[in-house]
C-alpha positions in Angstrom: 0.3 0.1 0.0 1.8 3.4 -0.8 2.7 5.8 2.0 0.2 8.4 1.2 -3.0 6.3 1.1 -1.9 4.6 4.3 -1.4 8.4 5.9 -4.6 9.0 4.7 -6.2 6.1 6.4 -4.6 7.1 9.9 -5.6 10.5 10.1 -9.2 9.3 9.7 -10.7 9.6 13.5 -11.0 6.1 15.3 -14.7 5.1 15.7 -15.0 3.4 19.4 -17.4 0.8 20.1 -17.1 1.7 24.0 -17.0 4.8 26.0 -15.3 5.3 29.7 -15.9 7.6 32.6 -13.2 9.4 35.0 -13.0 9.8 38.7 -11.5 13.2 40.4 -8.0 12.8 39.9 -5.9 13.4 43.1 -2.2 13.0 44.0 -1.1 9.3 45.0 -4.9 8.2 45.5 -6.7 5.9 43.4 -7.7 6.9 40.0 -11.1 5.0 39.1 -12.1 4.3 35.3 -15.3 2.5 34.4 -16.5 1.6 30.9 -19.1 0.0 29.0 -18.4 -2.1 25.7 -15.4 -2.7 24.0 -13.3 -5.9 23.2 -10.5 -7.1 25.8 -7.3 -6.6 26.2 -7.8 -3.2 27.6 -5.1 -0.2 27.7 -5.0 3.0 29.6 -2.6 5.7 28.9 -2.2 8.5 31.3 -0.4 11.5 29.4 1.2 14.6 31.5 1.7 16.9 29.4 5.7 17.7 28.9 6.5 14.5 30.7 6.5 10.6 30.2 3.1 9.2 29.3 2.2 6.2 31.7 0.6 3.2 29.8 -1.1 0.7 31.9 -2.5 -2.7 31.1 -6.0 -3.5 32.7 -6.2 -6.8 33.7 -8.9 -9.1 32.2 -10.9 -9.7 35.0 -11.5 -6.3 35.3 -14.0 -6.7 32.7 -17.7 -8.5 32.9 -18.1 -10.3 29.2 -21.8 -11.0 30.3 -23.0 -7.5 31.0 -20.2 -5.8 28.8 -19.2 -3.9 32.3 -15.7 -3.0 33.2 -14.4 -1.4 36.4 -10.6 -0.3 37.4 -8.9 1.2 39.8 -4.6 2.3 39.9 -2.6 5.2 41.8 -1.9 8.0 40.1 1.5 9.2 40.6 1.1 12.7 39.5 2.0 15.6 41.4 -0.8 18.0 42.6 -1.2 20.8 40.5 -0.4 18.7 37.0 -3.1 18.2 34.3 -3.6 15.0 32.6 -5.0 13.3 29.5 -6.3 9.9 29.4 -7.0 7.7 26.5 -8.1 4.2 26.7 -7.7 1.3 24.0 -9.2 -2.3 23.5 -8.8 -4.9 20.8 -9.9 -2.8 18.1 -6.8 -0.3 18.2 -5.0 2.4 19.8 -7.4 4.9 21.0 -10.5 3.4 20.4 -12.1 4.5 23.7 -11.0 8.2 22.9 -9.6 10.9 24.9 -10.7 12.8 27.9 -10.6 16.4 28.7 -7.6 18.3 30.3 -8.1 17.4 34.1 -5.8 18.9 36.7 -4.7 16.7 39.8 -5.6 17.7 43.1 -4.0 16.9 46.5 -4.3 13.7 48.1 -7.7 13.1 49.9 -6.5 9.7 51.5 -3.8 11.0 52.5 -1.4 8.3 50.4 2.0 8.7 49.5 4.0 8.0 46.1 7.1 8.7 43.8 5.6 11.8 41.7 9.1 12.0 40.0 8.5 11.5 36.5 11.0 9.1 34.7 13.3 10.6 32.3 12.2 10.0 28.2 14.0 7.3 26.2 14.8 9.9 23.9 13.7 13.5 22.9 12.5 15.7 20.0 11.9 19.1 19.4 8.7 21.5 18.3 10.5 24.7 17.3 7.9 26.4 15.0 4.4 27.8 15.5 1.3 25.7 14.9 -1.2 27.5 12.9 -4.0 26.3 10.6 -2.8 24.8 7.3 0.5 25.8 7.6 3.8 23.4 8.2 4.6 22.5 11.6 7.9 20.8 12.0 9.1 18.0 14.0 13.0 17.5 14.2 16.2 16.7 16.1 14.6 13.0 17.1 18.4 11.4 16.5 18.0 9.0 19.7 15.2 7.2 18.5 15.0 3.9 16.4 13.1 4.8 13.3 10.7 5.0 12.0 9.1 6.8 14.6 5.4 7.2 15.0 4.0 10.3 16.3 0.2 10.6 17.6 -2.0 13.5 18.4 -4.1 13.8 21.3 -6.9 16.1 21.2 -8.8 16.7 24.5 -12.6 15.7 24.3 -11.7 14.6 20.7 -9.9 12.0 19.0 -6.6 10.6 17.9 -4.6 10.7 15.1 -1.0 9.4 14.0 1.6 10.7 11.7 4.4 8.2 10.0 7.4 10.0 9.1 9.9 8.6 6.6 12.3 6.5 7.4 15.9 8.1 7.8 15.7 11.9 8.2 15.2 13.2 11.7 13.2 16.2 10.7 9.5 16.0 9.7 7.2 18.7 8.3 3.4 18.0 8.5 0.9 20.2 7.3 -1.3 21.4 10.3 -4.9 20.5 9.0 -6.4 21.2 12.6 -9.2 24.1 13.1 -8.0 27.3 14.4 -8.4 27.2 18.3 -7.6 23.5 18.6 -5.6 22.3 21.5 -3.1 19.3 21.1 -0.6 17.3 22.6 1.9 15.4 20.7 3.4 11.8 21.8 6.7 10.5 19.9 7.5 6.8 20.0 9.8 4.7 18.2 10.1 1.5 16.6 10.9 -0.3 19.8 8.3 0.8 21.5 10.1 3.9 23.6 8.2 7.0 24.4 10.2 10.1 23.7 7.9 11.8 25.9 5.2 14.3 25.4 4.8 18.0 24.1 3.2 20.6 26.4 -0.4 21.6 25.6 -0.4 24.0 22.0 -3.0 25.6 20.5 -3.9 25.8 16.5 -3.2 29.6 15.8 -5.1 31.3 13.0 -4.6 31.8 9.3 -6.7 32.8 6.4 -6.0 29.4 5.0 -8.7 26.7 5.2 -8.2 24.7 2.1 -6.7 21.7 4.1 -9.6 21.6 6.3 -12.1 18.7 5.6 -14.4 16.1 7.6 -11.5 14.1 9.0 -9.6 17.0 10.5 -9.0 16.5 14.1 -11.4 18.1 16.5 -12.5 18.2 19.7 -16.5 17.3 21.0 -18.9 19.4 22.1 -18.3 18.8 25.9 -17.7 15.6 28.4 -19.8 12.9 29.1 -20.3 14.0 32.6 -19.8 16.6 35.5 -17.5 13.9 37.1 -15.3 12.6 34.4 -14.3 13.8 31.3 -14.2 10.9 28.9 -14.7 11.4 24.9 -16.8 9.2 22.7 -16.4 9.6 18.8 -18.9 7.0 17.6 -21.4 9.2 19.5 -20.5 13.0 18.8 -20.3 14.5 15.9 -17.0 16.3 15.0 -17.6 19.9 14.5 -15.8 21.8 11.6 -14.5 25.1 11.1 -14.4 26.0 7.2 -12.2 29.4 7.1 -12.2 29.3 3.1 -15.7 30.3 3.4 -15.0 33.8 5.2 -12.3 35.5 7.1 -12.0 36.0 10.7 -11.2 39.3 12.2 -8.1 39.0 14.7 -8.9 40.3 18.1 -5.7 43.0 17.5 -7.2 44.2 14.3 -11.0 45.0 15.9 -8.9 46.4 19.1 -7.0 48.8 16.8 -10.3 50.0 15.1 -11.6 50.6 18.6 -8.6 52.7 19.8 -8.6 54.6 16.5 -12.5 55.5 16.9 -11.9 56.7 20.0 -9.2 58.7 19.4 -10.8 60.3 16.0 -14.0 60.9 18.4 -12.0 62.7 21.1 -10.1 65.1 18.4 -13.3 66.1 17.1 -14.7 67.1 20.2 -11.7 68.4 21.1 -11.7 70.8 17.6 -15.7 71.4 17.9 -15.1 72.9 21.3 -12.2 75.0 20.2 -14.1 76.5 17.6 -17.1 77.5 19.7 -14.8 78.9 22.4 -13.1 81.3 20.4 -16.4 82.4 18.4 -17.9 83.2 21.8 -14.9 85.5 22.6 -15.0 87.3 19.2 -18.8 88.0 20.0 -17.9 89.2 23.4 -15.2 91.5 22.3 -15.5 92.0 18.7 -12.5 94.6 18.5 -9.8 92.6 20.3 -8.3 91.6 17.2 -8.2 94.9 15.7 -4.9 96.4 16.3 -4.6 100.5 16.5 -3.5 102.1 13.0 -1.4 105.5 13.9 -2.1 108.1 11.2 -0.5 111.6 10.7 -1.4 115.1 9.9 1.1 117.9 8.9 1.5 118.5 12.5 4.1 116.1 13.6 3.2 116.4 17.5 -0.3 115.1 16.6 -0.8 111.2 16.3 -4.0 109.9 15.7 -5.1 106.2 16.6 -7.5 105.0 14.1 -9.8 101.9 15.5 -13.0 100.8 14.9 -14.7 101.7 18.2 -15.8 105.5 17.8 -15.6 107.3 21.2 -19.3 109.2 20.9 -18.5 111.5 23.8 -17.3 115.2 22.8 -13.9 116.4 23.7 -13.0 120.1 25.5 -10.4 122.6 23.5 -8.3 124.5 25.2 -7.8 127.4 23.0 -5.5 129.4 25.0 -3.0 126.9 25.9 -1.4 124.9 23.6 1.4 123.2 25.1 3.7 120.4 23.8 2.7 118.0 26.7 -1.0 117.6 25.4 -2.2 114.2 24.6 -2.6 113.4 21.1 -6.3 114.6 20.2 -8.5 111.8 18.7 -9.4 111.6 15.4 -12.9 113.1 16.1 -10.8 116.2 17.4 -9.9 117.8 13.8 -12.1 118.4 11.1 -11.5 116.7 7.7 -7.8 117.3 6.1 -9.0 119.0 3.2 -10.7 121.9 5.6 -7.1 122.7 7.6 -4.7 122.4 4.9 -4.6 125.0 2.4 -4.4 124.3 -1.1 -2.1 126.7 -2.8 -3.1 126.3 -6.2 -6.8 127.6 -5.2 -6.9 131.3 -5.5 -9.9 132.7 -3.2 -13.2 133.6 -5.0 -13.3 137.3 -2.7 -11.3 140.1 -4.6 -8.4 141.7 -3.0 -8.7 145.3 -1.1 -4.8 145.8 -1.9 -5.7 149.3 -3.4 -7.7 151.1 -0.6 -6.2 152.8 2.3 -6.7 149.8 4.6 -7.1 146.3 4.3 -9.6 143.8 6.1 -8.5 140.0 6.7 -9.5 137.2 9.2 -6.1 136.9 10.3 -5.1 136.5 14.1 -2.4 139.1 14.8 1.3 138.4 15.0 4.1 141.0 15.9 6.6 142.6 13.3 9.4 141.4 15.8 8.1 137.6 15.1 10.3 135.2 13.1 9.6 135.0 9.3 7.2 138.2 9.5 7.5 140.6 6.5 5.1 142.9 4.7 5.3 144.2 1.3 7.0 147.3 0.1 3.9 149.1 -1.6 0.3 148.0 -1.6 0.5 149.5 -5.2 2.9 146.8 -6.3 1.8 143.5 -8.5 4.0 141.6 -5.6 2.1 143.2 -2.8 -1.5 142.2 -4.7 0.0 138.7 -4.9 1.0 138.8 -1.3 -2.4 140.3 -0.4 -4.3 137.5 -2.0 -2.1 134.9 0.1 -2.9 136.2 3.1 -6.8 136.6 2.4 -7.2 133.2 1.2 -4.8 132.1 4.5 -6.8 134.2 6.7 -10.4 132.3 5.3 -8.6 129.0 6.2 -7.7 129.9 9.4 -10.6 131.7 10.4 -12.7 128.7 9.4 -10.4 126.5 12.0 -10.9 128.8 14.4 -14.7 128.6 14.1 -15.0 124.9 14.5 -12.4 124.9 17.3 -15.1 127.3 19.2 -18.0 125.6 18.2 -16.4 122.4 19.5 -14.9 124.1 22.5 -19.0 124.8 23.2 -18.6 128.8 23.2 -22.1 130.2 22.8 -20.8 133.3 20.8 -17.9 133.9 18.4 -17.2 136.5 16.4 -14.9 137.2 13.6 -11.4 139.2 14.1 -10.9 141.6 11.5 -7.4 143.0 10.7 -6.8 146.3 9.1 -3.3 147.1 7.9 -2.8 151.0 7.5 -0.9 152.4 4.8 -0.5 155.8 6.0 0.4 157.1 9.3 -2.1 159.1 9.4 -4.5 156.8 9.3 -7.3 156.9 12.2 -7.2 154.3 14.4 -10.5 152.6 15.1 -11.8 151.4 18.5 -13.9 148.4 17.8 -14.0 145.0 20.1 -13.0 142.9 17.0 -10.7 144.9 15.2 -6.8 144.0 15.3 -4.9 147.1 13.9 -1.2 146.6 12.1 1.1 149.0 11.9 1.8 150.9 8.5 4.1 149.5 6.1 7.1 151.6 4.7 9.0 151.2 1.5 12.7 152.0 0.6 13.1 154.3 -2.4 16.1 155.2 -4.1 15.6 158.2 -6.3 12.8 157.8 -8.9 13.0 154.2 -9.2 11.0 151.4 -6.9 13.2 148.9 -5.6 12.2 145.2 -4.9 10.6 144.0 -1.6 13.4 143.4 1.1 13.5 142.0 4.4 13.0 144.0 7.6 16.6 143.6 8.2 17.7 144.8 5.1 15.6 148.4 6.2 16.6 148.6 9.2 20.7 148.5 8.7 21.9 151.5 7.2 24.6 151.3 3.8 28.2 151.3 4.6 29.9 154.5 3.6 31.8 154.5 0.1 29.5 151.9 -1.2 28.4 154.5 -3.9 24.3 154.3 -2.7 22.5 157.2 -1.6 20.9 156.9 2.1 17.3 155.4 2.1 14.7 157.5 3.0 11.8 156.2 4.8 8.2 157.3 3.9 5.2 156.4 5.0 2.7 154.9 2.6 
């Protein structure tokens, strides 16, 4: 028979003709086994994971052939706290009675003592790869075994399957056709019947491959046979199968990552919404908080206007008599529009000048002739004097408008525009009126019969040096 066909036959679960039950195991006490059915001889295999299995032969008188009932007790040399698996066989084959659940050994009830030290295996083997569904699983380094070796896999509350590695190599790869989540214990024996020990309990890991699974795949049954015992009955219990090829299973790590990401994203959205609402509330409470004052300047360098969006509706008092450098900068509401206090030299006044008369009336504040920059035209009949008169009239008009506005802002009830009279003749009579300001007469320097161009006041007061060839200047009244 080809080895592949033999291997497939060995992988099919055994169908037992009997069931067995176990009492609660305890250290050095008698372990009670009872069963029904089967054919003698019977064998009992006790497997402490990661230790040497115990193979016990059951005597023939423990089974009543007329009733097909069996009963047997044996001392359990296993330390308290260790877990065990129990399997039973009859004449039909190895493991024909099935496999118990994993049972934990309790403390001794009877107080009996025994040697709980497990004997050493006769050879060893290694399992250095992860057991995963439909992935290769490696058995290696069983050099001390007499080949060929046999590997049995025990599924708690399930069945037993057998693997037959080829003779010669000390390494064997098996495709784990066992469903995800199934627990297993492996036991290896050699050709001489010696035991290489048992593996620890290993659990099949998850993968997205499921093509290797079929109805003959090893699996556990649904539940133990009773509350006081844990025995499997393969003939009476269907084997549940998991077909991973029909759909992928989501790993717990993926689910946890998705939940954490959703929580973090939700917290971030809540923070952003709260931040936006708080900022909008602050802007509504103080709409000018984000406005930066912008300095604006006029021709007077001492005055600085801070322009903001908030306008002050209260009035300001203006002191027209005191103007010191320590004054605080007026606000933008304290000044008239720029085009009202800054004269334009290219616009001529509409009122005719009175330069040809004996006196002139201007809306001008008085200035003393001793002030710096004060000068008067040489003659009222000169063209230059006419231009100066027009300029003074325009400046006086502009200044008068500014003074009138300041008076209005200061809250004055009555304001009269002052009149300025410039005398051109020393014999002019003075006018005694409250709003009239009289200016002294102007003088001209005459040389011979000709006219000299207008000069500054300093020139008219300084006599010429002797020997200069010029005649002395004569001062004339208008």
